[in-house]
C-alpha positions as CSV (number, residue, x, y, z in Angstrom):
1,M,3.7,-12.7,25.9
2,S,-0.1,-12.8,25.7
3,G,-0.4,-9.2,24.5
4,M,1.9,-9.9,21.5
5,T,-0.4,-11.8,19.1
6,H,2.4,-12.6,16.6
7,L,4.5,-14.4,19.3
8,D,3.8,-17.9,20.8
9,D,4.4,-18.7,24.5
10,Q,8.1,-19.2,23.9
11,G,8.4,-15.8,22.1
12,R,8.7,-17.3,18.6
13,A,7.1,-15.6,15.6
14,R,3.9,-17.2,14.4
15,M,1.0,-16.4,12.2
16,V,-2.1,-15.5,14.3
17,D,-5.0,-18.0,14.3
18,V,-8.0,-16.0,13.0
19,S,-10.3,-19.0,12.6
20,D,-12.6,-18.0,15.5
21,K,-13.0,-14.4,14.4
22,P,-16.2,-13.4,12.6
23,E,-16.1,-12.3,9.0
24,T,-16.8,-8.6,8.6
25,D,-16.5,-6.0,5.9
26,R,-13.1,-4.4,6.1
27,E,-11.5,-1.5,4.3
28,A,-8.2,0.3,4.5
29,A,-6.6,3.2,2.6
30,A,-2.9,4.1,2.6
31,E,-0.7,6.6,0.8
32,A,2.9,6.9,-0.4
33,R,4.4,10.2,-1.3
34,V,7.3,10.6,-3.8
35,T,9.3,13.8,-3.8
36,L,10.3,14.8,-7.3
37,A,12.3,17.6,-8.9
38,P,9.9,20.1,-10.5
39,A,10.9,19.2,-14.1
40,T,10.3,15.5,-13.3
41,R,6.9,16.2,-11.8
42,Q,6.0,18.2,-14.9
43,A,7.1,15.4,-17.2
44,L,5.2,12.8,-15.2
45,F,1.9,14.7,-15.1
46,S,2.1,15.9,-18.7
47,G,2.8,12.4,-20.0
48,D,6.2,13.2,-21.3
49,L,8.4,10.7,-19.5
50,P,10.8,8.8,-21.7
51,K,9.6,5.4,-20.3
52,G,5.9,6.1,-21.2
53,D,2.7,6.3,-19.1
54,A,4.1,6.1,-15.6
55,R,0.8,6.8,-14.0
56,A,-0.7,3.6,-15.5
57,V,2.3,1.6,-14.4
58,V,2.0,3.0,-10.9
59,R,-1.6,2.1,-10.6
60,L,-1.0,-1.5,-11.9
61,A,2.0,-1.9,-9.6
62,A,0.0,-0.7,-6.6
63,I,-2.8,-3.2,-7.4
64,M,-0.4,-6.0,-7.9
65,G,1.4,-5.2,-4.7
66,A,-1.8,-5.3,-2.7
67,K,-2.7,-8.7,-4.2
68,R,0.8,-10.1,-3.4
69,T,1.1,-8.9,0.2
70,A,1.0,-12.3,1.8
71,D,4.0,-13.3,-0.4
72,L,6.0,-10.3,0.8
73,V,5.1,-9.8,4.4
74,P,6.0,-12.9,6.4
75,L,3.2,-13.1,8.9
76,C,0.3,-11.8,6.8
77,H,-2.6,-14.0,6.0
78,P,-3.4,-14.6,2.3
79,I,-6.8,-13.1,1.9
80,G,-9.3,-12.7,-0.9
81,L,-9.6,-9.1,-1.9
82,S,-12.9,-7.7,-3.0
83,A,-11.5,-4.6,-4.6
84,V,-8.3,-2.6,-4.9
85,E,-8.3,1.0,-6.2
86,A,-5.1,3.0,-6.8
87,D,-4.7,6.7,-7.8
88,I,-1.8,9.0,-8.3
89,E,-2.1,12.7,-8.0
90,E,0.2,15.7,-8.4
91,I,1.2,17.5,-5.2
92,E,3.6,20.4,-4.8
93,Q,6.4,18.1,-3.7
94,G,5.9,15.5,-6.5
95,A,3.3,12.7,-6.4
96,R,0.9,11.1,-4.0
97,I,-0.3,7.6,-4.5
98,E,-3.4,6.4,-2.6
99,V,-4.5,2.8,-2.5
100,R,-7.9,1.6,-1.1
101,V,-8.5,-2.1,-0.4
102,R,-11.7,-3.9,0.6
103,T,-12.6,-7.5,1.6
104,T,-15.0,-9.4,3.7
105,G,-13.0,-11.6,6.0
106,R,-11.5,-12.4,9.4
107,T,-8.5,-10.1,9.2
108,G,-7.9,-6.6,8.0
109,V,-6.4,-5.2,4.8
110,E,-4.1,-2.5,6.2
111,M,-1.0,-4.3,5.1
112,E,-2.4,-4.8,1.6
113,A,-3.1,-1.1,1.3
114,M,0.3,-0.1,2.6
115,T,2.1,-2.6,0.4
116,G,0.2,-1.4,-2.6
117,A,1.1,2.2,-1.9
118,A,4.8,1.3,-1.3
119,L,5.1,-0.7,-4.5
120,G,3.4,2.0,-6.5
121,A,6.0,4.4,-5.2
122,I,8.8,2.1,-6.0
123,A,7.4,1.6,-9.6
124,L,7.2,5.4,-9.9
125,Y,10.9,5.7,-8.9
126,D,11.8,3.2,-11.5
127,M,9.9,5.2,-14.2
128,V,11.6,8.5,-13.3
129,K,15.1,7.4,-12.1
130,G,16.7,8.3,-15.5
131,L,15.6,11.9,-15.0
132,D,15.7,12.2,-11.3
133,R,17.9,9.9,-9.2
134,G,17.2,12.1,-6.2
135,A,13.5,11.2,-6.1
136,E,12.6,10.2,-2.6
137,I,9.9,7.9,-1.3
138,G,8.1,8.6,2.0
139,P,6.2,8.6,4.0
140,V,4.2,5.5,3.4
141,R,1.4,5.4,5.9
142,L,-2.0,4.1,6.7
143,L,-4.8,6.7,6.3
144,R,-7.8,4.9,7.6
145,K,-9.2,1.4,8.3
146,S,-12.6,0.0,9.2
147,G,-14.1,-3.3,10.2
148,G,-13.2,-5.9,12.7
149,R,-13.0,-5.8,16.4
150,S,-11.1,-2.5,16.6
151,G,-13.7,-0.7,14.3
152,E,-12.8,2.5,12.5
153,W,-9.5,4.4,12.7
154,R,-8.6,7.6,10.8
155,R,-5.2,9.4,10.7
């Protein structure tokens, strides 16, 4: 089981010991896409949703999600984040949420970026569900990461 870092010698789940890893600057970006009906997309980006400013809610939810990742993903380390940025943009199918996270530490921030993007998408669904129950979340995916032993990766 030596290749599976989240398993001990008996195959049980464990949190990886990162105490011997050097601290490095680490960054990650992830996105979530939300497919919306054309009228819902128009209402979202014109600011006409009945529940108010959904874009502000999405950005705040994404930031909060990134900050709370260790509480939500069982084997993630709680890490101090240096920065979290979240944006929502209009795309032909609906909306795209991008979350960028930075830290200096012993473990990466990929899960924080992906959790932030996913929670932003869920918050968006909550803001539009009264108009568009058929809104669909996905994909949620890592776009890029840098830092640490594995270096840089880009989708």
